N, C-alpha and C positions, 0 to 999 in steps of 0.2 A: 524481577526476572533473574533467572539463574544463567550461569555460563553456558550450559548445554543448550538451552533454548536460544540464547543469543547466537551461539555458533551455528545452529541449524538455520536460523534466519539469515545470517550473513552468507552461509553457503548457498542458500537459494538465491540471494541477491547477487551472487558472483557472476551470474550470467547477464550479459548485456541486454538480452531480450527480456528477461524477467525484470531487470531493473527498469527498462522502458515501460513495461506493463504496470508496475507499481507506481511509477511517476504519473502515468496517465490516469490511473485510478485515484490517486491522491488528488490530482487536479479536478477530477469529477466529484470529489467529496462523497457525501452520503448517497447521492443518486447512483453512482457506479455506472457500469456499462454492461450490456449483454455481450456474450462472447463474440458474436458476429461483428458487432461494432468495434470491438477491440481489434479483431483481425483486420478489419477494413482500415481502421485508423493507422495501424502500425504496418500495414501491408504484409501480413503474415499468413501463411497457409493455415487453415483451421486445424488440420491434424497436428501441425507443429505447435499451435497455440494451446491446444488442450493439454499437451505434455507439460508446458510451462505453467499453465494455470493450476494444474494438479500439484506441481511442486510448490508453488506459492501458497496454495491452500493447506497443504500438509505442513508447511513451515509455520503456518499461523499468520501469514502476512496479508492474505485476502480471505474474504468470506464469500460464499456462494449461496444464492437463493433461487429456487425453482420458480419460474413465472410462466405457467402454462408449459409450452414446449421450449421455452428459452431459459438459459441460466444467466442470472445477473451477478456480476462480480463487483465487489467493493473492497477498497483497501481497508484493512483493519487499522484504523487510525489510532486506536488505543494501544494496539500491539506495537505499532511503529513508534509511538511516543515512549512506550516502555523500553524499546530498543535504544532509542536516543538517550533515555534516562539512564540505562545501564552504562552507556559510554560516558556519560557526563556526570554521574552521581557524585564524583569526587572532584568535579571541575573547580579549579582554582583553590583547592583546599589549603594550599600553602600561601596563597596570595589573593584573598577575597576582595581586596581594594580595586583590582583591575578587571574583575570578571563581570561581564554583562551578558553572559550566555542566556540567562533566563528570559531576558527581554526579546531574544531572537528565536525562541523555540515554541512559540504559540502557534498551533495549527488549528485554524477554524475551517469548518466546511465551506466549500465554494458557494458564495451567495448566488441566488438566482436559479439554482438547480433544484427544483422541487419535483414532486412525483409526476406532475403533468408533463414537464419537459423531459423528465427521465424516461417516461413511457415511450416517447418518440425515438429514443436512442436504441 
């Protein structure tokens, strides 16, 4: 990841609402959520939500898939890991004996959320 991409991602995450959206979508893992479920869960007006989702998608933090008349949003876990990697790539470069960051940065999809349960969302 380059500095400009990381800056764009951080600028998008600088909004408390967008940060909440990303955290919710990370929690949902690969199943993601349709826009209406995001709005309902976070108690956001849909018109306000679409503005934030567009910003997150433009920054590369979420992906969107058309499912009939619904849009399903998912956190781009690889992009988020890349952003974390950008911040931590030189972690403890001067003192590798005390760094255990690698053991805390593993992000697995949420278990139990498959296509069947995701369709209900």
